PyMOL commands that place a pseudoatom at each C-alpha (Angstrom):
pseudoatom trace, name=CA, resn=MET, resi=1, chain=A, elem=C, hetatm=0, pos=[37.690, 97.739, 92.777]
pseudoatom trace, name=CA, resn=ASN, resi=2, chain=A, elem=C, hetatm=0, pos=[39.477, 100.424, 94.746]
pseudoatom trace, name=CA, resn=ARG, resi=3, chain=A, elem=C, hetatm=0, pos=[39.645, 103.824, 93.000]
pseudoatom trace, name=CA, resn=LEU, resi=4, chain=A, elem=C, hetatm=0, pos=[43.432, 103.878, 93.427]
pseudoatom trace, name=CA, resn=VAL, resi=5, chain=A, elem=C, hetatm=0, pos=[43.799, 100.740, 91.625]
pseudoatom trace, name=CA, resn=LEU, resi=6, chain=A, elem=C, hetatm=0, pos=[41.613, 101.619, 88.844]
pseudoatom trace, name=CA, resn=ALA, resi=7, chain=A, elem=C, hetatm=0, pos=[43.612, 104.945, 88.545]
pseudoatom trace, name=CA, resn=ILE, resi=8, chain=A, elem=C, hetatm=0, pos=[46.820, 102.945, 88.345]
pseudoatom trace, name=CA, resn=ILE, resi=9, chain=A, elem=C, hetatm=0, pos=[45.472, 100.719, 85.615]
pseudoatom trace, name=CA, resn=ALA, resi=10, chain=A, elem=C, hetatm=0, pos=[44.161, 103.508, 83.698]
pseudoatom trace, name=CA, resn=MET, resi=11, chain=A, elem=C, hetatm=0, pos=[47.429, 105.239, 83.750]
pseudoatom trace, name=CA, resn=VAL, resi=12, chain=A, elem=C, hetatm=0, pos=[49.302, 102.138, 82.754]
pseudoatom trace, name=CA, resn=ALA, resi=13, chain=A, elem=C, hetatm=0, pos=[46.732, 101.641, 79.923]
pseudoatom trace, name=CA, resn=MET, resi=14, chain=A, elem=C, hetatm=0, pos=[47.061, 105.287, 78.616]
pseudoatom trace, name=CA, resn=SER, resi=15, chain=A, elem=C, hetatm=0, pos=[50.894, 105.029, 78.612]
pseudoatom trace, name=CA, resn=GLY, resi=16, chain=A, elem=C, hetatm=0, pos=[50.680, 102.105, 76.012]
pseudoatom trace, name=CA, resn=PHE, resi=17, chain=A, elem=C, hetatm=0, pos=[47.971, 104.024, 74.148]
pseudoatom trace, name=CA, resn=THR, resi=18, chain=A, elem=C, hetatm=0, pos=[49.967, 107.230, 73.927]
pseudoatom trace, name=CA, resn=ALA, resi=19, chain=A, elem=C, hetatm=0, pos=[53.170, 105.367, 72.819]
pseudoatom trace, name=CA, resn=GLN, resi=20, chain=A, elem=C, hetatm=0, pos=[51.344, 103.706, 69.951]
pseudoatom trace, name=CA, resn=ASN, resi=21, chain=A, elem=C, hetatm=0, pos=[49.402, 106.949, 68.905]
pseudoatom trace, name=CA, resn=SER, resi=22, chain=A, elem=C, hetatm=0, pos=[52.602, 109.459, 69.070]
pseudoatom trace, name=CA, resn=SER, resi=23, chain=A, elem=C, hetatm=0, pos=[54.389, 110.664, 65.880]
pseudoatom trace, name=CA, resn=THR, resi=24, chain=A, elem=C, hetatm=0, pos=[56.584, 107.671, 65.649]
pseudoatom trace, name=CA, resn=THR, resi=25, chain=A, elem=C, hetatm=0, pos=[55.682, 104.696, 63.508]
pseudoatom trace, name=CA, resn=ASP, resi=26, chain=A, elem=C, hetatm=0, pos=[54.490, 101.341, 64.727]
pseudoatom trace, name=CA, resn=THR, resi=27, chain=A, elem=C, hetatm=0, pos=[58.052, 99.847, 63.489]
pseudoatom trace, name=CA, resn=GLU, resi=28, chain=A, elem=C, hetatm=0, pos=[59.910, 102.531, 65.536]
pseudoatom trace, name=CA, resn=VAL, resi=29, chain=A, elem=C, hetatm=0, pos=[57.992, 101.670, 68.634]
pseudoatom trace, name=CA, resn=SER, resi=30, chain=A, elem=C, hetatm=0, pos=[58.276, 98.011, 68.174]
pseudoatom trace, name=CA, resn=THR, resi=31, chain=A, elem=C, hetatm=0, pos=[62.077, 98.473, 67.639]
pseudoatom trace, name=CA, resn=ALA, resi=32, chain=A, elem=C, hetatm=0, pos=[62.458, 100.650, 70.666]
pseudoatom trace, name=CA, resn=ALA, resi=33, chain=A, elem=C, hetatm=0, pos=[60.377, 98.218, 72.706]
pseudoatom trace, name=CA, resn=ARG, resi=34, chain=A, elem=C, hetatm=0, pos=[62.462, 95.269, 71.680]
pseudoatom trace, name=CA, resn=ALA, resi=35, chain=A, elem=C, hetatm=0, pos=[65.728, 97.244, 72.453]
pseudoatom trace, name=CA, resn=THR, resi=36, chain=A, elem=C, hetatm=0, pos=[64.542, 98.020, 76.144]
pseudoatom trace, name=CA, resn=ASN, resi=37, chain=A, elem=C, hetatm=0, pos=[62.213, 95.206, 77.016]
pseudoatom trace, name=CA, resn=ARG, resi=38, chain=A, elem=C, hetatm=0, pos=[63.319, 92.576, 79.357]
pseudoatom trace, name=CA, resn=SER, resi=39, chain=A, elem=C, hetatm=0, pos=[61.783, 89.754, 77.475]
pseudoatom trace, name=CA, resn=LYS, resi=40, chain=A, elem=C, hetatm=0, pos=[61.097, 86.340, 78.934]
pseudoatom trace, name=CA, resn=ALA, resi=41, chain=A, elem=C, hetatm=0, pos=[64.297, 85.152, 77.128]
pseudoatom trace, name=CA, resn=ALA, resi=42, chain=A, elem=C, hetatm=0, pos=[66.412, 87.424, 79.324]
pseudoatom trace, name=CA, resn=CYS, resi=43, chain=A, elem=C, hetatm=0, pos=[64.653, 86.042, 82.577]
pseudoatom trace, name=CA, resn=PRO, resi=44, chain=A, elem=C, hetatm=0, pos=[67.175, 84.244, 84.498]
pseudoatom trace, name=CA, resn=TRP, resi=45, chain=A, elem=C, hetatm=0, pos=[64.603, 81.624, 85.864]
pseudoatom trace, name=CA, resn=PRO, resi=46, chain=A, elem=C, hetatm=0, pos=[62.692, 78.988, 83.767]
pseudoatom trace, name=CA, resn=GLU, resi=47, chain=A, elem=C, hetatm=0, pos=[59.562, 80.033, 82.017]
pseudoatom trace, name=CA, resn=ASN, resi=48, chain=A, elem=C, hetatm=0, pos=[57.596, 77.415, 84.012]
pseudoatom trace, name=CA, resn=LEU, resi=49, chain=A, elem=C, hetatm=0, pos=[58.215, 79.397, 87.146]
pseudoatom trace, name=CA, resn=ASP, resi=50, chain=A, elem=C, hetatm=0, pos=[56.570, 82.349, 85.989]
pseudoatom trace, name=CA, resn=ALA, resi=51, chain=A, elem=C, hetatm=0, pos=[54.044, 83.344, 88.661]
pseudoatom trace, name=CA, resn=VAL, resi=52, chain=A, elem=C, hetatm=0, pos=[51.097, 83.187, 86.488]
pseudoatom trace, name=CA, resn=LYS, resi=53, chain=A, elem=C, hetatm=0, pos=[51.931, 79.643, 85.286]
pseudoatom trace, name=CA, resn=ALA, resi=54, chain=A, elem=C, hetatm=0, pos=[53.433, 78.244, 88.561]
pseudoatom trace, name=CA, resn=ALA, resi=55, chain=A, elem=C, hetatm=0, pos=[50.922, 79.758, 90.928]
pseudoatom trace, name=CA, resn=PRO, resi=56, chain=A, elem=C, hetatm=0, pos=[47.688, 80.390, 88.692]
pseudoatom trace, name=CA, resn=ASP, resi=57, chain=A, elem=C, hetatm=0, pos=[45.400, 80.095, 91.876]
pseudoatom trace, name=CA, resn=ASN, resi=58, chain=A, elem=C, hetatm=0, pos=[47.246, 83.034, 93.422]
pseudoatom trace, name=CA, resn=HIS, resi=59, chain=A, elem=C, hetatm=0, pos=[48.393, 85.081, 90.479]
pseudoatom trace, name=CA, resn=LYS, resi=60, chain=A, elem=C, hetatm=0, pos=[45.757, 86.456, 87.893]
pseudoatom trace, name=CA, resn=SER, resi=61, chain=A, elem=C, hetatm=0, pos=[46.857, 88.625, 84.939]
pseudoatom trace, name=CA, resn=ILE, resi=62, chain=A, elem=C, hetatm=0, pos=[44.369, 91.515, 84.708]
pseudoatom trace, name=CA, resn=PHE, resi=63, chain=A, elem=C, hetatm=0, pos=[46.348, 93.676, 82.171]
pseudoatom trace, name=CA, resn=GLU, resi=64, chain=A, elem=C, hetatm=0, pos=[49.345, 93.157, 79.853]
pseudoatom trace, name=CA, resn=ASN, resi=65, chain=A, elem=C, hetatm=0, pos=[51.201, 94.919, 77.060]
pseudoatom trace, name=CA, resn=GLU, resi=66, chain=A, elem=C, hetatm=0, pos=[54.703, 95.298, 76.083]
pseudoatom trace, name=CA, resn=HIS, resi=67, chain=A, elem=C, hetatm=0, pos=[55.508, 97.609, 78.838]
pseudoatom trace, name=CA, resn=VAL, resi=68, chain=A, elem=C, hetatm=0, pos=[53.885, 96.101, 81.967]
pseudoatom trace, name=CA, resn=ARG, resi=69, chain=A, elem=C, hetatm=0, pos=[51.831, 93.376, 83.381]
pseudoatom trace, name=CA, resn=VAL, resi=70, chain=A, elem=C, hetatm=0, pos=[49.348, 93.704, 86.180]
pseudoatom trace, name=CA, resn=LEU, resi=71, chain=A, elem=C, hetatm=0, pos=[48.712, 90.804, 88.269]
pseudoatom trace, name=CA, resn=GLU, resi=72, chain=A, elem=C, hetatm=0, pos=[45.777, 90.426, 90.984]
pseudoatom trace, name=CA, resn=VAL, resi=73, chain=A, elem=C, hetatm=0, pos=[47.435, 88.424, 93.758]
pseudoatom trace, name=CA, resn=THR, resi=74, chain=A, elem=C, hetatm=0, pos=[45.518, 86.556, 96.405]
pseudoatom trace, name=CA, resn=ILE, resi=75, chain=A, elem=C, hetatm=0, pos=[46.911, 84.322, 99.138]
pseudoatom trace, name=CA, resn=ALA, resi=76, chain=A, elem=C, hetatm=0, pos=[44.162, 82.617, 101.161]
pseudoatom trace, name=CA, resn=PRO, resi=77, chain=A, elem=C, hetatm=0, pos=[44.291, 82.668, 104.949]
pseudoatom trace, name=CA, resn=HIS, resi=78, chain=A, elem=C, hetatm=0, pos=[46.727, 80.003, 106.427]
pseudoatom trace, name=CA, resn=SER, resi=79, chain=A, elem=C, hetatm=0, pos=[47.889, 78.869, 102.840]
pseudoatom trace, name=CA, resn=LYS, resi=80, chain=A, elem=C, hetatm=0, pos=[51.154, 78.795, 100.956]
pseudoatom trace, name=CA, resn=GLU, resi=81, chain=A, elem=C, hetatm=0, pos=[51.693, 79.531, 97.249]
pseudoatom trace, name=CA, resn=PRO, resi=82, chain=A, elem=C, hetatm=0, pos=[53.648, 77.147, 94.951]
pseudoatom trace, name=CA, resn=ILE, resi=83, chain=A, elem=C, hetatm=0, pos=[57.253, 78.270, 94.215]
pseudoatom trace, name=CA, resn=HIS, resi=84, chain=A, elem=C, hetatm=0, pos=[57.270, 80.817, 91.529]
pseudoatom trace, name=CA, resn=ALA, resi=85, chain=A, elem=C, hetatm=0, pos=[59.338, 83.680, 90.335]
pseudoatom trace, name=CA, resn=HIS, resi=86, chain=A, elem=C, hetatm=0, pos=[58.918, 87.428, 88.920]
pseudoatom trace, name=CA, resn=CYS, resi=87, chain=A, elem=C, hetatm=0, pos=[61.230, 88.336, 86.034]
pseudoatom trace, name=CA, resn=TRP, resi=88, chain=A, elem=C, hetatm=0, pos=[60.661, 92.178, 86.360]
pseudoatom trace, name=CA, resn=PRO, resi=89, chain=A, elem=C, hetatm=0, pos=[60.774, 94.827, 88.985]
pseudoatom trace, name=CA, resn=SER, resi=90, chain=A, elem=C, hetatm=0, pos=[57.464, 95.696, 90.441]
pseudoatom trace, name=CA, resn=THR, resi=91, chain=A, elem=C, hetatm=0, pos=[55.299, 98.197, 92.149]
pseudoatom trace, name=CA, resn=LEU, resi=92, chain=A, elem=C, hetatm=0, pos=[53.136, 96.391, 94.775]
pseudoatom trace, name=CA, resn=TYR, resi=93, chain=A, elem=C, hetatm=0, pos=[49.711, 97.971, 96.078]
pseudoatom trace, name=CA, resn=VAL, resi=94, chain=A, elem=C, hetatm=0, pos=[49.255, 95.689, 99.106]
pseudoatom trace, name=CA, resn=GLN, resi=95, chain=A, elem=C, hetatm=0, pos=[45.499, 96.204, 99.912]
pseudoatom trace, name=CA, resn=GLN, resi=96, chain=A, elem=C, hetatm=0, pos=[45.262, 93.654, 102.860]
pseudoatom trace, name=CA, resn=GLY, resi=97, chain=A, elem=C, hetatm=0, pos=[47.131, 91.129, 104.661]
pseudoatom trace, name=CA, resn=GLY, resi=98, chain=A, elem=C, hetatm=0, pos=[48.630, 90.174, 107.940]
pseudoatom trace, name=CA, resn=ASP, resi=99, chain=A, elem=C, hetatm=0, pos=[51.871, 88.173, 108.977]
pseudoatom trace, name=CA, resn=ILE, resi=100, chain=A, elem=C, hetatm=0, pos=[53.611, 86.229, 106.280]
pseudoatom trace, name=CA, resn=ILE, resi=101, chain=A, elem=C, hetatm=0, pos=[56.847, 84.165, 105.633]
pseudoatom trace, name=CA, resn=ASP, resi=102, chain=A, elem=C, hetatm=0, pos=[58.646, 84.410, 102.383]
pseudoatom trace, name=CA, resn=ARG, resi=103, chain=A, elem=C, hetatm=0, pos=[60.858, 81.380, 101.592]
pseudoatom trace, name=CA, resn=ASP, resi=104, chain=A, elem=C, hetatm=0, pos=[63.270, 80.744, 98.741]
pseudoatom trace, name=CA, resn=ALA, resi=105, chain=A, elem=C, hetatm=0, pos=[63.153, 77.683, 96.500]
pseudoatom trace, name=CA, resn=ASN, resi=106, chain=A, elem=C, hetatm=0, pos=[65.109, 75.657, 99.021]
pseudoatom trace, name=CA, resn=GLY, resi=107, chain=A, elem=C, hetatm=0, pos=[62.938, 76.729, 102.050]
pseudoatom trace, name=CA, resn=LYS, resi=108, chain=A, elem=C, hetatm=0, pos=[65.283, 79.270, 103.661]
pseudoatom trace, name=CA, resn=ILE, resi=109, chain=A, elem=C, hetatm=0, pos=[63.374, 82.036, 105.187]
pseudoatom trace, name=CA, resn=LEU, resi=110, chain=A, elem=C, hetatm=0, pos=[63.846, 85.360, 103.299]
pseudoatom trace, name=CA, resn=LEU, resi=111, chain=A, elem=C, hetatm=0, pos=[61.328, 87.186, 105.358]
pseudoatom trace, name=CA, resn=ASP, resi=112, chain=A, elem=C, hetatm=0, pos=[59.273, 86.554, 108.459]
pseudoatom trace, name=CA, resn=SER, resi=113, chain=A, elem=C, hetatm=0, pos=[56.974, 89.567, 109.048]
pseudoatom trace, name=CA, resn=ARG, resi=114, chain=A, elem=C, hetatm=0, pos=[56.503, 88.660, 112.627]
pseudoatom trace, name=CA, resn=GLN, resi=115, chain=A, elem=C, hetatm=0, pos=[60.261, 89.700, 113.192]
pseudoatom trace, name=CA, resn=LEU, resi=116, chain=A, elem=C, hetatm=0, pos=[59.622, 93.157, 111.797]
pseudoatom trace, name=CA, resn=LYS, resi=117, chain=A, elem=C, hetatm=0, pos=[60.154, 95.988, 114.261]
pseudoatom trace, name=CA, resn=VAL, resi=118, chain=A, elem=C, hetatm=0, pos=[57.618, 98.135, 112.746]
pseudoatom trace, name=CA, resn=LYS, resi=119, chain=A, elem=C, hetatm=0, pos=[54.449, 96.562, 111.132]
pseudoatom trace, name=CA, resn=PRO, resi=120, chain=A, elem=C, hetatm=0, pos=[53.113, 97.831, 107.763]
pseudoatom trace, name=CA, resn=LYS, resi=121, chain=A, elem=C, hetatm=0, pos=[49.806, 99.660, 107.951]
pseudoatom trace, name=CA, resn=PHE, resi=122, chain=A, elem=C, hetatm=0, pos=[47.436, 98.493, 105.269]
pseudoatom trace, name=CA, resn=PRO, resi=123, chain=A, elem=C, hetatm=0, pos=[46.819, 99.515, 102.563]
pseudoatom trace, name=CA, resn=PHE, resi=124, chain=A, elem=C, hetatm=0, pos=[50.484, 100.425, 101.403]
pseudoatom trace, name=CA, resn=VAL, resi=125, chain=A, elem=C, hetatm=0, pos=[52.608, 100.669, 98.215]
pseudoatom trace, name=CA, resn=ASP, resi=126, chain=A, elem=C, hetatm=0, pos=[56.028, 99.246, 97.970]
pseudoatom trace, name=CA, resn=TRP, resi=127, chain=A, elem=C, hetatm=0, pos=[58.661, 98.509, 95.217]
pseudoatom trace, name=CA, resn=THR, resi=128, chain=A, elem=C, hetatm=0, pos=[60.506, 95.403, 94.731]
pseudoatom trace, name=CA, resn=PRO, resi=129, chain=A, elem=C, hetatm=0, pos=[63.116, 94.237, 92.258]
pseudoatom trace, name=CA, resn=PRO, resi=130, chain=A, elem=C, hetatm=0, pos=[62.889, 90.937, 90.196]
pseudoatom trace, name=CA, resn=GLN, resi=131, chain=A, elem=C, hetatm=0, pos=[62.317, 87.958, 92.639]
pseudoatom trace, name=CA, resn=ALA, resi=132, chain=A, elem=C, hetatm=0, pos=[63.972, 84.667, 92.338]
pseudoatom trace, name=CA, resn=PRO, resi=133, chain=A, elem=C, hetatm=0, pos=[61.848, 81.539, 92.823]
pseudoatom trace, name=CA, resn=HIS, resi=134, chain=A, elem=C, hetatm=0, pos=[60.072, 81.871, 96.241]
pseudoatom trace, name=CA, resn=SER, resi=135, chain=A, elem=C, hetatm=0, pos=[56.865, 80.995, 98.051]
pseudoatom trace, name=CA, resn=VAL, resi=136, chain=A, elem=C, hetatm=0, pos=[54.984, 83.117, 100.509]
pseudoatom trace, name=CA, resn=GLU, resi=137, chain=A, elem=C, hetatm=0, pos=[52.792, 81.749, 103.180]
pseudoatom trace, name=CA, resn=ASN, resi=138, chain=A, elem=C, hetatm=0, pos=[49.876, 83.599, 104.713]
pseudoatom trace, name=CA, resn=LEU, resi=139, chain=A, elem=C, hetatm=0, pos=[49.889, 83.161, 108.478]
pseudoatom trace, name=CA, resn=ALA, resi=140, chain=A, elem=C, hetatm=0, pos=[46.914, 85.547, 108.922]
pseudoatom trace, name=CA, resn=ASP, resi=141, chain=A, elem=C, hetatm=0, pos=[43.285, 84.857, 109.356]
pseudoatom trace, name=CA, resn=VAL, resi=142, chain=A, elem=C, hetatm=0, pos=[42.491, 87.248, 106.394]
pseudoatom trace, name=CA, resn=PRO, resi=143, chain=A, elem=C, hetatm=0, pos=[43.331, 86.732, 102.757]
pseudoatom trace, name=CA, resn=MET, resi=144, chain=A, elem=C, hetatm=0, pos=[46.538, 88.643, 101.451]
pseudoatom trace, name=CA, resn=LYS, resi=145, chain=A, elem=C, hetatm=0, pos=[45.522, 90.954, 98.544]
pseudoatom trace, name=CA, resn=LEU, resi=146, chain=A, elem=C, hetatm=0, pos=[47.671, 93.038, 96.298]
pseudoatom trace, name=CA, resn=ILE, resi=147, chain=A, elem=C, hetatm=0, pos=[47.907, 94.444, 92.827]
pseudoatom trace, name=CA, resn=ARG, resi=148, chain=A, elem=C, hetatm=0, pos=[51.365, 93.799, 91.312]
pseudoatom trace, name=CA, resn=ILE, resi=149, chain=A, elem=C, hetatm=0, pos=[52.537, 96.023, 88.463]
pseudoatom trace, name=CA, resn=GLU, resi=150, chain=A, elem=C, hetatm=0, pos=[55.520, 94.503, 86.855]
pseudoatom trace, name=CA, resn=ASN, resi=151, chain=A, elem=C, hetatm=0, pos=[57.597, 96.875, 84.811]
pseudoatom trace, name=CA, resn=LYS, resi=152, chain=A, elem=C, hetatm=0, pos=[58.968, 95.131, 81.670]
pseudoatom trace, name=CA, resn=GLU, resi=153, chain=A, elem=C, hetatm=0, pos=[61.133, 98.019, 80.730]
for i in range(1, 153): cmd.bond("trace and resi %d" % i, "trace and resi %d" % (i + 1))
show_as sticks, trace
zoom trace
């Protein structure tokens, strides 16, 4: 795995470790987490559209705690993901890819990367707000690979 990805995962893991081992009690940490956590109950989309449940061949959870969920995302060449959603804002580490089309649940095109004036240079990091039900189609001859860090807070 790429060193940057491992460093990000280590930082995420340590942030949870630090919170649990600070001077606050476990009860105080749990209460604070509940007060700020965007739980699944607060998600505006049905639970069955969660990316890991709706598109398990594409989204694999590699780490999760009350603060973050880290997903390994792979979209095979010339394939399309099932419709799914992301309840939390995310940092994306896009390792490789090519042209894509992102469509909403009704098939309306949200993004066609072929229309971009400036093409991204891989790898790159980006941020995205929560994403309503959508499906990404990989038009490239290579798999699209990324690490998605969903911020639950």
